[in-house]
N, C-alpha and C positions, 0 to 999 in steps of 0.2 A: 146610254141612259145613265144619269148620275145616281149613285147610291145615296139614298136619303140619310143613312147613318153617317156616311163620310161627310155629307154636306152639313149636317148638324154639329159635327164634332168641334169645328172652330168656334161656334157659338157657345157651346158648353165651356170650352177653354177660356174664352174671353169673359164669360159671366163668372166663372170661378175666380179669375184673376181680380176682377172688379170687386166681388164680394169679399175676397181675402183682404184687399187693400182697405176697403171701407170699414170692415170689422176691426182691423188693426188700429186705424187712426181714431175711430170712435171710442174704443175701450181704452186706448192710451191716455185719454183725458182723465181717467180715474187715477192714474199713477204719476202724472207729470208734475204735480205739486210737491211730491215728496222731497226732491232736492231744493225746493223753494222755501221750505219752512223757516230755515235760519234767515233768509232774506226778508221774508214777511215780518219776522220778529223785529228786525232792524228798521224796515221801511215804515211799519205801522206802529212801532213801539208797543208791542204786545208780548205776552208770555208764550213759551213754547207750546203749552197745552192749548192756548187759544189759536195759535198758528196751525195746529194740527186739524182744526175744524175746516180748513180749506180743502182737506181731503175727505174728512168724515161727512161734511155737508153734501158733497157730490155722491159719496158712496151710499148714504141712506136714501137720497132722492133716486139714485140709479136703481137700487134694489126695489123700492116701493113702486117706482114708475113702471118697472118691468111687468108687475102684476096688472097694472092699469092698461097699458098699451098692448100687451100680448092678447088680451081679450078683444080689444078694439080692432086689432088686425084681422081677427076672424070675420068681423062685420064689414070692414071698409077696405080690406085688401092689404097684402104684405108690402108690395112695392110702394103703394101710396103712403103707408106708415113710415117706411124707410126714407122716402123723400121728405116727409113732414119733419122727421127728426133732424135730417141734415140741414134743412132750411133754418130751423130754430138754432142749431149749432152754429151755422154760418153767421147769423145775426148776433147771437148772444156772446160768442167767444171773444171777438175783438173788444167788446165793451169791458171785459174783465181787465184788460190792459189799461183802461182809461180811469179806473177808480182811484180815489185818493182816501177813501175810508174803508176800513176792513169789513164793516158791516155790509156794505154794498158788494164787496167781493164775495162774501158768503151767500148773499141773495142770488147773485149771478151764477155762482157755482151750483146752487140748488136748481136754478133754471137749466143750466147746462147739463146737470145730472138727469133731469127729467127728459130733456131732449135726447140725450144719448141713450136713455132706456127704451126709446121707441125702436131702436135698431136691432139689438140682439135677438129678442124673441121673434121679431118679424123675419129677419134674415135666416134664422134656423128653420122656421116653418116653411119659408120660401124654398130653401134648399131641399127639404124633404118632399115637398109637393111637386116641384118643377123639374127635378132631376130624376132620370130613370133609376130603377132599383140598383142596377150594377154600378152606378156612379154616385149613389146617395152617400155612402159612408166616406167616399173619397172627398166629396165637397164638404161634408161635415168635418173631415179631418183638416182640411185647409182652414175652415172657419175657426175650428178649435185651436189650431196653431196660431192664428191671428190673435185670438183672445189671450192665449198664454204668452205669446211674444210681447203683447202690449204691456205686460207687467214690467218688462225690462226696457223695451223701446221707448215708452213714455218717459222714463227716468233719464235715459241716455239723451233723448231729444232735448229736454229742458236743461240738462247739464251742459250740453254743447252750446245752446243758445245763450245761457247766462255767462258763459266764459267769454263769448265774443260780443254780446250785446246786453242791453238792459232786460230785466225779467219781463217787462211788459211785452217785449217782442215775442215771447213764448206764445202769447195768445193772439197777437197780430198775425204772425205767420200761420198759425194753426187755423185761423179764420179763413185765410186764403186757400189753404189745403182743403178745408171743408167745402168751400165753394166749388173747387175743381171736382171734388168727389161727388157733389150734388149733380153736376152736369153729367158725369159718367153714369151714375145710377139712372138718371132720367132718360138719357139718350141711348144707352148701350145695353141695358139688360131687358129681357122679355117681361111683358106684363103678365102677372099671375092671373089664374082663373078666379075671378071675383065670385065669392059665394053670395047667394041671394040673402039679403038681410032678413032675419027673423026676429020677431018680438020688438021691444023698444030699445032705447039707448042703453039701458042697464042690463039687458039680456046677456051680453058677453061676460059680465062680472059674476052672474049667477052660475055660469058654466064652470067657474074655477072649482066650486064645490064638487062638481061631477067627476073631477080627476081622482078624487079619493074613493070613488066607487068602482074605479077600474081595478081589476084584480092584479095584484103584484106591483102596480105602478107606484104607490106610496113608498115602497122599499127603495126605489131608485133615488128618492130625494134625500135619503140618509147619506148616500154616497156623494150627492151633489154638495152637501155642506162640508163633509169631511175632506173632500179633495182640496177645497180652497182654504179651509182652516190650516191644513198642513202646508199648502203652497205658500200662502201669505205669511203664515207663522214661521216657515223656514226662512224666507227672505228677511223678515223682521229680526229674527234671531241671528242670522248670518252677519248682518252689519256690525252689531256690537261684538260678536264673536271674533271677527277678523280684525277689528280695531284694537282688541286686547292682546295680551301676550299669549302665545309666542309669535303671533303674526304681526301685530302692530302696523296694519296697512292704513294708508291714507284713504280719504273719501273717494278719490278718483280711482285708486287701485281696487277698492272694494266694488265699485261700479263695474269694472271690467271683469272681475271674478263672477259677479252676477250675470254679466253678459254671456259668459261661457255656457250658461244653462240653455241658451238658445239652441245650441247644437243638439241637445236631447229632444227639443221640441219638434225637430224636423221628422220625427217618427210619425206624427199625426197624418200627413197626407197618404201614408202607406197603410193606414189602418183598414182601408177598404179591402185590400188583398188578404190581410190577416183574418178579417171577419168572414170573407168568402170561403176561406180554407178551414178555419177552426171554429167559427160560430161567434156570435156577438157576446154571449155571456162568458165564454172562455177567454176572449181577448180582454174583456173588462177585468176579469179575475186576475189574469197574468199581469195586466198593467198595474193593478193595485199592489200585487206582490212585488213587482220590480221597483215601484216607487218606494215601498216600505223598506226594501233592502238598501236602496241608494241612500235614503234618509237616515237609516240606522247606521250606515258606515261613515256618514259625514263627520261625526264627532269621535270616531273610533281611533284616529291617529292624528297627531298634530303635525301633519305634513301637508303643505299647500297644494301640491300636485295631486296627491291622493284625495284631498277634499274636493278639488275641482272635478276630478273624475267621478267621485261619488255623487256630486250635485248633478252632473250630466245624466247619470243613471236614474236619479230621482226624477228629473224633469222628463226624461224619456218615458218613464212609467206613467206619469201624469198625462203626458201627451198621447199615450196609447189608450189609457182608460177613458179619457174625456169624450172623444168622438164615438167610441163604442157605447158609452152611457147615453149620449144624445140620440143615437140610432135606436137604442133599446127603448127610451122614453117615447120617441116618435111612433114606434111600432105598437107599444102597449096602449098608448093614448088614443090611437085611431083618429076619429073626427075631432077630438078635443086636443090635438097635438099642440096648437098654438098656446092654449091655456096651460097645458102641461109644461111646455118648454119655457113659458114665461115664469111659472112657479119654480122650475129648475134654476133659471137665472136668479130668481129671488133668493133661493137657498144658497146658490154659489156665492153671492155677494154678501149675504148674511154671514157665511163662512169667512169671507174676505174681511169683514168687519171684526169678527171674533178672533181671527188669527193673531193680530198684533196684541190684543188684550191678553189672550191666553199665554203667548210667548213671553211677554213682559212679566206677567205674574209668576210664571215658572222659573224664569231667569232669576228673579228676586229670591225665590225659595231655595233652589238647588244649583243654579248655574246653567250655562249654555248646553253642555253635553246632556244633562238630564232633560232639558227642554226638547232637544232633538229626539231623544228616546221616547218621550211621552207622545210626541207627534207621530213617531213611527208606530207606536202601539195603537194609536187611533186609526191609522191607515190599515194596519194589519187586521184589526177588529172588523173593519168594513169589508174585508174579503169574504166574510160569512154571508153578506147580503145577497150576492148573485145566486147562491144556492136556495134562497127563499123565493126566487122569482120563477114563475111558471107561465109559459105561453099557452094561449088558447088557439087551437087550430084555425077556427073561424076568423079570429082577430088577425092572425098572421096572413092568411090568404087574402082577406079583404084589403089589407095594406098593400100587398104585392100587386093586386089588380088595379088599385087606385094609382100606384106609382106608374104602372105600365100605361094607363090611359092618359096620364098627364105628361108624357114625353114630348108631345107636340105642343109648341107654344107659339104665341104671336109676339112680334116685336113692333114697337112703335117709337 
């Protein structure tokens, strides 16, 4: 007789791989225009501040759309929302490469940002609901790794394409990638357990207010914003820091220094084992401490090898903290997990929007090292937050029972 657990294992592995891949390529769209800003300035005869809107337009649409579509996934299903987002990305992305006026590029980037925002809150809620308790933090670790790697992979992808081809092919090729990913999601991952719709179309949005009534849950969103203020602020500061003395690196060399941070991000998939052994709040706290130490050491010594090592420690800390934070939010939110996770994503990318603004302002005041230290202080202050979070026994037990009952899924 075949052991059901062994029989299900390959399905969980395949689903994990597909969700990791799709999370990576969807969120990469947020960052892929960063190397294209100078090209947009020349191609459309615009200023650098206007060219930056190619990224900001996507970012704001992505953050706001997460609130909208996270609630709708409660009503219409996680897989259905992921498919809808990938469909819209497949259609809209190639059109960006066809535009000849910058205004239309901005419009399409907004549409692309809204389409991409359907995916993260849906995939996070899907992972929490459809994976058994012992696998939940691991799958969240892989998804978190994808979100973090996207910040570097998106830039590397577009840099490589523009070196070999025209900038328009960045979007043509990505459209094909989205089409392939759409097929994988549609055909190869299990259908989630659709909840019975309650109320009218606007009911999911009313539930967002309910997450602030959950005990301890609002504290988690403080960490959500500080994590990405520090992460994006770090990468924004790193570029100008490495291009100045004593490093004086080229754009391509800076890109590969950023890429070294991917090494630290591979901590995420192992977060499940750490949480099982030490507890979710302890892992979150240690991740914040580790990230703060790494970031604090970045500007401590003008040696490139030391800086790269410190940046790896920093990204490892972020990669340890983020999946633990996701698991904590999912547990505390209970039946409102999709709304809570969508608000978490909203706070993450509000932090991502504030990161460059904060770093540029601080660099102008006191320089790069001072900026790194302020970002470090922000991270270390957030280490107080886990001590303010309290579990309710009933809440934790209910979550575990729900996870156990949802280990059996149907494929179609």
